[in-house]
C-alpha positions as CSV (number, residue, x, y, z in Angstrom):
1,M,-0.2,0.1,-0.1
2,G,3.1,2.2,0.6
3,L,4.4,1.6,-2.6
4,L,1.2,2.5,-4.4
5,L,0.8,5.8,-2.8
6,F,4.4,6.5,-3.2
7,L,4.0,5.8,-7.2
8,T,0.4,8.0,-7.2
9,I,2.2,10.8,-5.7
10,G,5.0,10.5,-8.2
11,F,3.0,10.0,-11.2
12,T,0.9,13.2,-10.0
13,F,3.9,15.1,-9.2
14,G,5.3,14.4,-12.5
15,L,2.2,15.0,-14.3
16,V,1.8,18.5,-12.7
17,L,5.5,19.2,-14.0
18,Y,4.9,18.1,-17.4
19,M,1.7,20.1,-18.1
20,L,3.5,23.2,-16.6
21,Y,6.1,22.7,-19.2
22,L,3.7,22.4,-22.0
23,A,2.0,25.6,-20.8
24,H,5.0,27.7,-21.1
25,H,6.6,25.6,-23.8
26,D,6.8,27.5,-27.4
27,I,5.4,25.7,-30.8
28,Y,6.5,28.6,-33.5
29,D,4.7,26.9,-36.4
30,V,5.4,27.9,-40.2
31,I,1.9,27.1,-42.1
32,K,1.9,27.6,-45.9
33,I,-1.8,28.1,-47.4
34,Q,-1.5,27.3,-51.2
35,D,-5.0,28.7,-52.5
36,D,-5.7,29.6,-56.1
37,R,-7.7,32.3,-55.3
38,F,-5.1,34.4,-53.5
39,P,-3.8,37.2,-55.7
40,S,-0.4,36.2,-57.5
41,A,0.6,39.9,-57.2
42,L,0.8,39.2,-53.4
43,S,1.9,35.2,-53.5
44,G,4.1,35.0,-50.7
45,Y,2.4,37.3,-48.0
46,G,3.2,36.4,-44.9
47,I,0.8,37.0,-41.7
48,F,2.4,36.1,-38.4
49,F,-0.5,35.3,-35.7
50,I,-0.6,35.0,-32.2
51,S,-4.0,35.0,-29.9
52,D,-4.7,34.4,-26.4
53,I,-1.9,35.6,-25.0
54,H,-3.4,36.0,-21.2
55,R,-0.8,35.9,-18.7
56,R,2.3,35.2,-20.5
57,L,5.2,37.2,-21.7
58,I,6.2,36.4,-25.2
59,K,9.4,34.8,-25.5
60,L,12.4,36.7,-27.1
61,S,13.7,33.4,-27.9
62,T,10.4,32.6,-30.2
63,L,10.3,35.7,-31.7
64,K,14.0,35.3,-32.9
65,Q,12.7,32.0,-34.6
66,V,10.7,34.2,-36.7
67,D,12.3,35.4,-40.3
68,S,11.1,38.8,-40.0
69,T,11.4,39.6,-43.9
70,R,8.5,36.8,-44.5
71,V,6.3,38.8,-42.2
72,D,4.0,41.6,-43.9
73,C,1.6,42.2,-40.9
74,I,1.1,40.8,-37.4
75,F,-2.3,40.0,-36.2
76,I,-3.2,39.4,-32.8
77,G,-6.6,37.1,-32.2
78,G,-7.7,38.8,-29.1
79,D,-7.5,37.8,-25.2
80,V,-4.2,39.6,-24.8
81,M,-4.8,40.3,-21.5
82,E,-7.3,39.4,-18.4
83,K,-8.0,40.5,-14.9
84,G,-5.0,40.3,-12.8
85,V,-2.5,40.8,-16.0
86,S,-1.1,44.6,-15.7
87,I,-1.2,47.1,-18.5
88,H,2.4,46.9,-18.4
89,K,2.7,43.4,-19.1
90,V,0.5,44.2,-22.3
91,Q,2.7,47.1,-23.1
92,E,5.7,45.1,-23.3
93,N,4.2,42.4,-25.1
94,I,3.4,44.8,-28.1
95,R,6.6,46.2,-28.0
96,R,7.9,42.5,-28.3
97,L,5.8,41.9,-31.3
98,K,7.1,45.1,-32.8
99,Q,10.6,43.7,-33.1
100,L,9.1,41.8,-36.3
101,Q,9.0,45.0,-37.8
102,A,5.8,44.9,-39.7
103,P,2.0,46.6,-39.1
104,I,0.0,44.8,-36.3
105,Y,-3.6,44.2,-36.2
106,F,-6.2,43.3,-33.1
107,V,-9.6,41.5,-32.6
108,W,-11.1,41.9,-29.3
109,G,-11.4,38.8,-27.3
110,N,-13.6,38.1,-24.3
111,N,-11.0,38.4,-21.6
112,D,-9.8,41.7,-22.9
113,N,-13.5,43.2,-22.2
114,E,-13.5,41.7,-18.7
115,A,-10.4,43.7,-17.6
116,A,-9.7,47.6,-18.1
117,P,-11.0,47.7,-21.8
118,D,-10.7,51.6,-21.8
119,K,-7.3,51.7,-20.4
120,F,-6.4,48.8,-22.8
121,E,-7.9,50.0,-25.7
122,K,-5.7,53.4,-25.4
123,L,-2.5,51.6,-24.8
124,V,-3.1,49.7,-27.9
125,I,-3.8,52.7,-29.9
126,D,-1.0,54.9,-28.4
127,E,1.5,51.5,-29.4
128,G,0.1,52.3,-33.0
129,V,-1.5,49.2,-33.2
130,T,-5.0,48.9,-35.5
131,I,-8.1,47.6,-34.2
132,L,-10.0,46.0,-36.4
133,K,-13.9,46.1,-34.8
134,N,-16.4,45.4,-37.4
135,A,-14.0,47.2,-40.0
136,A,-11.6,46.1,-42.7
137,K,-8.2,46.9,-44.1
138,T,-6.9,46.5,-47.4
139,V,-3.7,45.9,-48.9
140,E,-3.4,46.1,-52.6
141,K,-0.5,45.2,-55.0
142,N,-0.8,45.5,-59.3
143,G,-4.5,45.9,-58.9
144,E,-5.3,43.0,-56.4
145,S,-5.9,43.1,-52.9
146,I,-6.6,41.3,-49.7
147,H,-9.0,42.2,-47.4
148,F,-8.5,42.1,-43.6
149,I,-12.2,41.9,-41.9
150,G,-12.1,42.0,-38.2
151,L,-15.3,41.3,-36.3
152,D,-15.9,42.4,-32.7
153,C,-15.9,39.8,-29.8
154,K,-19.0,37.6,-30.0
155,K,-19.4,37.3,-25.9
156,Y,-19.5,41.2,-25.2
157,G,-19.6,42.9,-28.2
158,K,-21.7,43.2,-31.4
159,P,-20.3,41.4,-34.2
160,N,-21.2,42.4,-37.7
161,F,-20.0,41.5,-40.6
162,S,-22.0,43.6,-43.0
163,E,-20.9,46.5,-41.3
164,A,-17.3,45.3,-41.5
165,M,-17.2,44.2,-45.0
166,K,-19.4,47.6,-46.6
167,S,-16.3,49.3,-48.0
168,I,-15.0,46.4,-49.3
169,V,-15.4,44.6,-52.9
170,D,-13.3,42.1,-55.1
171,G,-10.3,40.5,-53.6
172,Y,-9.3,38.2,-51.3
173,W,-11.1,37.8,-48.0
174,I,-9.4,36.9,-44.9
175,L,-12.0,37.0,-41.9
176,I,-10.2,37.7,-38.2
177,T,-12.3,36.6,-35.2
178,H,-11.5,35.8,-31.4
179,D,-14.1,33.4,-31.7
180,P,-14.3,30.6,-34.1
181,N,-18.1,31.0,-34.0
182,G,-17.9,34.7,-35.1
183,F,-17.5,33.0,-38.6
184,F,-19.8,29.7,-38.0
185,S,-22.7,31.8,-36.9
186,L,-23.1,33.8,-40.2
187,S,-25.1,33.3,-42.9
188,K,-24.5,30.4,-45.9
189,R,-23.7,33.4,-48.1
190,E,-21.6,35.1,-45.8
191,K,-19.5,32.6,-45.1
192,S,-19.1,31.5,-48.8
193,R,-17.6,35.1,-49.7
194,V,-14.5,34.6,-46.8
195,D,-11.7,33.0,-48.2
196,T,-9.8,32.2,-45.3
197,V,-10.8,32.5,-41.4
198,L,-7.9,33.0,-38.6
199,A,-9.7,32.6,-35.3
200,G,-8.6,31.4,-31.6
201,H,-10.3,31.4,-28.2
202,T,-10.6,27.5,-28.0
203,H,-6.7,26.8,-26.6
204,G,-7.7,23.4,-28.3
205,G,-9.4,22.4,-25.0
206,Q,-6.2,23.3,-23.3
207,I,-5.9,20.0,-21.0
208,R,-7.4,17.0,-22.6
209,F,-7.2,13.4,-21.0
210,F,-7.1,10.8,-23.5
211,G,-7.5,12.8,-26.6
212,I,-10.7,14.5,-25.2
213,G,-11.5,17.9,-24.2
214,P,-14.0,20.7,-24.1
215,Y,-13.2,21.8,-27.8
216,Q,-11.5,20.5,-30.9
217,R,-7.5,20.7,-31.5
218,G,-6.7,23.5,-33.1
219,G,-5.1,23.7,-36.9
220,L,-6.0,24.0,-40.6
221,N,-9.4,22.7,-42.1
222,K,-11.7,23.4,-44.8
223,Y,-15.3,24.5,-44.2
224,G,-16.9,24.2,-47.8
225,Q,-14.2,26.0,-49.9
226,T,-13.0,28.5,-47.2
227,N,-9.7,27.9,-45.3
228,V,-10.3,27.8,-41.2
229,F,-7.4,28.0,-39.2
230,I,-7.8,27.8,-35.2
231,S,-4.9,28.2,-33.4
232,E,-4.5,26.7,-29.8
233,G,-3.3,30.1,-28.5
234,Y,0.0,31.0,-26.7
235,G,-1.1,31.3,-23.2
236,Y,-3.5,29.3,-20.9
237,T,-6.5,30.4,-18.5
238,G,-7.2,29.2,-15.4
239,V,-4.7,27.0,-14.6
240,P,-1.3,27.2,-16.1
241,F,-1.3,24.2,-17.4
242,R,-1.6,22.1,-20.8
243,L,-2.2,18.8,-21.9
244,G,-2.8,17.1,-25.6
245,T,-2.3,20.8,-26.7
246,K,0.2,23.5,-27.6
247,A,1.2,26.8,-26.5
248,E,1.8,28.1,-30.0
249,C,2.0,31.0,-32.6
250,H,1.9,31.2,-36.3
251,L,3.8,32.2,-39.5
252,L,0.8,31.8,-42.3
253,Q,2.4,31.9,-45.4
254,F,-0.2,32.7,-48.5
255,K,0.9,31.3,-51.9
256,S,-1.3,31.9,-55.2
257,M,-1.9,28.6,-57.4
258,K,-2.8,30.7,-60.2
């Protein structure tokens, strides 16, 4: 009985250490998205995507892995902070991302709204970050264009796809929404107009036992003709643990197949 107790305690302690390690062990992922709809003039366009930072400080060693010459813009997919996170840590994370020397865009997450949203918004704007809240940003080259469409937070805001895309026409549409349901709750017609989706929020379930968790794993999938990419997030929520999921950030490289 004493041996069994010793083994149980040892296993539990080891598991806790392993989950703590996974929550703080960064995975930097380069994902190539090949799409015959993507503008040939902008082929090779690179987006550094990070979401759900929460309480973590972005590791400089991770950012050093990123070839900044391949990064055309940076998207923060929401939940940069939560209650208990200082505004100074948020500022430091944004300044670290600036080392990639690319424009930074942000969409609201639920936890950003639960902390000090007014102070947070002022900081983000002061740091030169563009907030896409039911709004769009267009990148053009040689008469071809990419439209970045950012939706408001689904839980606390009022996501409005029609408002976001009212000023854009033809081109390649990339929808950024913190919660993947911001896309899945659109009408069939609206979903069909989106070429690629970037989202976070789910953490891939964060802790999965025997492959089972509250959400599906993250990754790149297809919904009809739409590329849907869901990150498992950089940080954690509730407890500083992960199991069966990754603490990740990404470089998404788009290539035209025309």
